[in-house]
C-alpha positions as CSV (number, residue, x, y, z in Angstrom):
1,X,-11.3,-110.6,90.7
2,X,-8.6,-110.8,93.4
3,X,-6.3,-113.8,94.0
4,X,-2.8,-114.4,95.2
5,X,0.5,-114.6,93.3
6,X,3.1,-116.6,95.0
7,X,6.8,-116.5,94.3
8,X,8.9,-119.6,95.1
9,X,12.7,-120.0,94.6
10,X,14.4,-123.3,94.4
11,X,18.1,-123.1,93.6
12,X,18.4,-120.7,90.8
13,X,14.9,-121.2,89.4
14,X,12.2,-118.7,90.0
15,X,8.7,-120.2,89.7
16,X,5.3,-118.5,89.7
17,X,2.1,-120.1,91.0
18,X,-1.0,-118.4,89.7
19,X,-4.5,-119.8,90.2
20,X,-6.3,-120.3,86.8
21,X,-9.3,-118.3,86.1
22,X,-11.8,-118.7,83.3
23,X,-13.4,-115.8,81.5
24,X,-15.5,-115.0,78.5
25,X,-13.4,-111.9,77.8
26,X,-10.4,-111.3,75.6
27,X,-7.2,-112.9,76.9
28,X,-4.6,-110.4,75.8
29,X,-4.6,-106.6,76.1
30,X,-3.0,-106.3,72.7
31,X,-2.0,-103.0,71.2
32,X,-4.7,-103.4,68.5
33,X,-7.5,-104.1,71.0
34,X,-10.6,-102.1,70.9
35,X,-12.5,-101.7,74.1
36,X,-15.9,-103.3,73.9
37,X,-18.0,-103.5,77.1
38,X,-19.7,-106.5,75.6
39,X,-16.5,-108.4,75.3
40,X,-14.1,-106.8,77.8
41,X,-10.3,-107.0,77.6
42,X,-8.7,-108.8,80.5
43,X,-5.9,-106.9,82.2
44,X,-3.8,-108.8,84.7
45,X,-2.5,-106.5,87.4
46,X,-0.1,-107.4,90.3
47,X,-0.7,-105.2,93.4
48,X,-0.2,-105.0,97.1
49,X,-3.3,-106.3,99.0
50,X,-3.9,-103.0,100.8
51,X,-4.7,-100.4,99.5
52,X,-3.8,-101.1,95.9
53,X,-5.9,-104.3,95.4
54,X,-8.9,-102.7,97.1
55,X,-8.6,-99.7,94.9
56,X,-8.4,-102.0,91.8
57,X,-11.4,-104.0,93.1
58,X,-13.4,-100.8,93.4
59,X,-12.6,-100.0,89.8
60,X,-13.5,-103.7,88.7
61,X,-16.8,-103.5,90.5
62,X,-17.9,-100.1,89.6
63,X,-16.1,-98.7,86.5
64,X,-14.3,-101.4,84.5
65,X,-17.3,-103.0,82.8
66,X,-18.6,-99.8,81.1
67,X,-15.0,-99.0,80.1
68,X,-14.5,-102.4,78.4
69,X,-12.0,-104.0,80.6
70,X,-12.0,-106.8,83.1
71,X,-9.4,-106.8,85.8
72,X,-7.6,-109.9,87.2
73,X,-6.0,-108.6,90.4
74,X,-3.1,-110.6,91.6
75,X,-2.4,-109.8,95.2
76,X,1.4,-109.8,96.0
77,X,2.7,-109.3,99.6
78,X,6.3,-108.4,98.9
79,X,8.1,-105.7,96.8
80,X,10.2,-107.9,94.5
81,X,7.7,-110.2,92.9
82,X,5.5,-107.6,91.2
83,X,8.4,-106.4,88.9
84,X,9.7,-109.9,88.3
85,X,6.2,-110.9,87.2
86,X,5.8,-107.9,85.1
87,X,9.1,-108.5,83.3
88,X,8.4,-112.1,82.5
89,X,4.8,-111.4,81.2
90,X,3.0,-113.1,84.1
91,X,1.1,-109.9,84.5
92,X,0.4,-106.9,82.2
93,X,1.0,-104.2,84.7
94,X,1.6,-103.6,88.5
95,X,0.6,-101.1,91.0
96,X,2.6,-100.8,94.2
97,X,5.7,-98.7,93.7
98,X,7.1,-95.2,93.7
99,X,9.3,-93.3,91.3
100,X,12.5,-93.8,93.5
101,X,11.9,-97.4,94.2
102,X,11.3,-98.1,90.5
103,X,14.5,-96.2,89.5
104,X,16.5,-98.3,91.9
105,X,15.0,-101.5,90.5
106,X,15.7,-100.5,87.0
107,X,19.3,-99.6,87.8
108,X,19.8,-102.9,89.7
109,X,18.0,-105.3,87.4
110,X,17.7,-103.6,84.0
111,X,14.0,-103.6,83.7
112,X,12.4,-101.8,80.8
113,X,9.2,-100.3,82.2
114,X,7.1,-97.2,81.8
115,X,4.6,-95.8,84.3
116,X,1.7,-93.4,84.7
117,X,1.3,-90.5,87.0
118,X,1.0,-90.9,90.8
119,X,-2.4,-92.2,92.1
120,X,-2.0,-92.2,95.8
121,X,0.4,-91.5,98.6
122,X,1.1,-93.7,101.6
123,X,3.2,-91.5,104.1
124,X,5.8,-93.4,106.1
125,X,5.0,-93.3,109.8
126,X,7.1,-93.8,112.8
127,X,5.3,-95.8,115.6
128,X,6.5,-96.2,119.2
129,X,5.0,-98.0,122.2
130,X,7.7,-96.5,124.5
131,X,7.8,-92.8,123.6
132,X,5.1,-90.2,123.3
133,X,7.0,-87.6,121.3
134,X,10.3,-87.4,119.5
135,X,12.1,-85.4,122.3
136,X,11.3,-88.3,124.7
137,X,13.4,-90.8,122.6
138,X,16.3,-92.0,124.8
139,X,19.9,-92.4,123.7
140,X,20.6,-95.8,122.1
141,X,16.9,-96.6,121.3
142,X,16.4,-99.4,118.9
143,X,14.9,-98.4,115.5
144,X,13.3,-100.9,113.1
145,X,13.6,-100.0,109.5
146,X,12.7,-101.3,106.0
147,X,15.7,-103.1,104.5
148,X,15.3,-101.9,100.9
149,X,17.6,-98.9,100.3
150,X,15.0,-96.5,98.9
151,X,12.4,-96.9,101.6
152,X,15.1,-97.0,104.3
153,X,16.4,-93.7,103.3
154,X,12.8,-92.3,103.3
155,X,12.4,-93.6,106.8
156,X,15.7,-92.1,108.0
157,X,14.5,-88.8,106.5
158,X,11.3,-89.0,108.5
159,X,13.5,-89.5,111.7
160,X,15.6,-86.5,110.6
161,X,12.4,-84.4,110.3
162,X,11.6,-85.2,113.9
163,X,15.0,-84.1,115.1
164,X,16.3,-87.5,115.8
165,X,19.0,-87.5,113.0
166,X,20.8,-84.7,111.3
167,X,22.6,-83.9,108.0
168,X,21.7,-86.8,106.0
169,X,22.6,-87.2,102.5
170,X,21.1,-89.4,99.6
171,X,23.9,-91.9,100.1
172,X,23.2,-92.6,103.7
173,X,21.8,-95.8,105.2
174,X,21.4,-97.2,108.6
175,X,24.9,-98.8,108.3
176,X,26.6,-95.5,107.4
177,X,25.2,-93.4,110.2
178,X,24.9,-95.8,113.1
179,X,28.4,-94.9,114.4
180,X,28.3,-91.3,113.1
181,X,27.8,-89.0,116.2
182,X,27.1,-85.9,113.9
183,X,24.3,-87.6,111.9
184,X,23.1,-89.8,114.8
185,X,23.5,-87.7,118.0
186,X,21.2,-89.9,120.1
187,X,23.3,-93.0,119.1
188,X,20.2,-94.8,117.9
189,X,20.7,-98.4,116.9
190,X,19.1,-100.0,113.9
191,X,17.6,-103.3,112.8
192,X,16.6,-104.0,109.2
193,X,13.9,-106.4,108.0
194,X,11.6,-106.8,105.0
195,X,9.0,-104.1,104.8
196,X,6.1,-106.5,105.2
197,X,7.7,-107.8,108.4
198,X,8.1,-104.5,110.2
199,X,4.6,-104.4,111.7
200,X,4.9,-108.0,113.1
201,X,8.3,-107.4,114.7
202,X,7.1,-104.1,116.1
203,X,4.0,-105.5,117.7
204,X,5.8,-108.6,119.1
205,X,9.1,-107.2,120.4
206,X,8.9,-104.7,123.2
207,X,12.6,-103.9,122.8
208,X,12.0,-102.0,119.6
209,X,11.8,-98.3,120.6
210,X,10.8,-97.0,117.1
211,X,9.4,-98.6,114.0
212,X,9.2,-96.9,110.5
213,X,6.3,-98.5,108.7
214,X,4.8,-98.1,105.2
215,X,1.3,-96.8,105.0
216,X,-0.2,-99.9,103.3
217,X,1.2,-102.2,106.1
218,X,-0.2,-99.9,108.7
219,X,-3.6,-100.4,107.4
220,X,-3.2,-104.1,106.8
221,X,-1.8,-104.8,110.4
222,X,-4.5,-102.5,111.9
223,X,-1.9,-100.8,114.1
224,X,-2.8,-98.6,117.1
225,X,-2.7,-95.0,115.7
226,X,-2.3,-93.7,119.2
227,X,1.3,-95.0,119.0
228,X,2.2,-92.6,116.0
229,X,5.2,-90.6,116.9
230,X,5.7,-88.8,113.6
231,X,4.5,-89.1,110.0
232,X,6.2,-88.2,106.7
233,X,4.7,-84.9,105.3
234,X,2.4,-85.3,102.3
235,X,3.3,-81.7,101.0
236,X,5.3,-81.8,97.8
237,X,6.0,-85.6,98.5
238,X,7.3,-87.3,95.4
239,X,6.6,-90.8,96.7
240,X,3.2,-91.5,95.3
241,X,2.3,-95.0,93.9
242,X,1.5,-95.5,90.2
243,X,0.6,-98.1,87.5
244,X,3.6,-99.6,85.7
245,X,3.8,-101.6,82.6
246,X,6.4,-103.0,80.1
247,X,8.0,-100.4,77.9
248,X,6.3,-100.0,74.5
249,X,3.2,-102.0,75.7
250,X,0.8,-99.2,76.8
251,X,-2.2,-100.9,75.2
252,X,-5.7,-99.3,75.1
253,X,-6.8,-101.4,78.1
254,X,-3.8,-100.4,80.2
255,X,-4.4,-96.7,79.2
256,X,-8.0,-97.0,80.2
257,X,-7.1,-98.6,83.6
258,X,-4.6,-95.8,84.3
259,X,-7.3,-93.1,83.3
260,X,-9.8,-94.8,85.7
261,X,-7.2,-94.9,88.5
262,X,-7.0,-91.1,88.1
263,X,-10.7,-90.5,88.1
264,X,-12.8,-88.4,90.5
265,X,-14.5,-91.6,91.6
266,X,-11.4,-93.3,92.7
267,X,-10.1,-90.1,94.5
268,X,-13.4,-90.0,96.4
269,X,-13.2,-93.8,97.2
270,X,-9.7,-93.3,98.7
271,X,-10.8,-90.3,100.7
272,X,-13.8,-92.0,102.1
273,X,-12.1,-95.4,102.8
274,X,-8.9,-94.2,104.5
275,X,-9.9,-91.3,106.7
276,X,-6.9,-91.6,109.0
277,X,-4.4,-90.1,106.5
278,X,-2.4,-93.3,105.9
279,X,-3.6,-93.4,102.2
280,X,-4.4,-90.1,100.4
281,X,-5.0,-89.3,96.7
282,X,-1.9,-87.9,94.9
283,X,-2.1,-84.2,94.4
């Protein structure tokens, strides 16, 4: 079952609004739980709508019942709410993030989480309505980027791979390189917005020369793939997405879900559903 999880902030209070759902299954994926298909254990998972929630829904409809679990899928549109909801116990696990992003969140906010192996990869892609190939990009072109540090650096690395930037380090950001002629020889200018907003800004503002977009939002926004300028290489790419849970709370139900996420059935579903390369099984 899929439903929305909304985050509202009033003053210093953070509130979660979750639609109630009745079920005949167990309500907690406790460590002592045994998995019984006749009385499945509910697992509440927060996930991005596309492709994460779709992958989870495939499992819920085709694999979960026989495995003794019942998924409650909470769709979350942003990249902050899933970890907040996991930390405060609103959900049992989340599925949306990469190793580098989680490491930054742990460093910034002190989360105590564990995670499984990579499930799928969403290569970052540079789109342009104005340029057909990287060498056509003009001096001073405006680049739209994700504003979270981890994915922003990934995006800058993709631009570097296309020859538009040079000599980047892991400490670089749009701010540090904009006036650096050695690293930014085309004198590109940068605008930063939330990751989920990038497709909307890109499609509505013709002044944007290039936009670096996360794979899940490419699919969600149904962007024109003829406007792809360059894509992050999937070879030896460490940025696969995985299942995350609270440290010390890897219950049988969560372990079973992680196992199903790595099954041949799920890999085949990913390959057959996203044939354009924007979502691929992790190697």
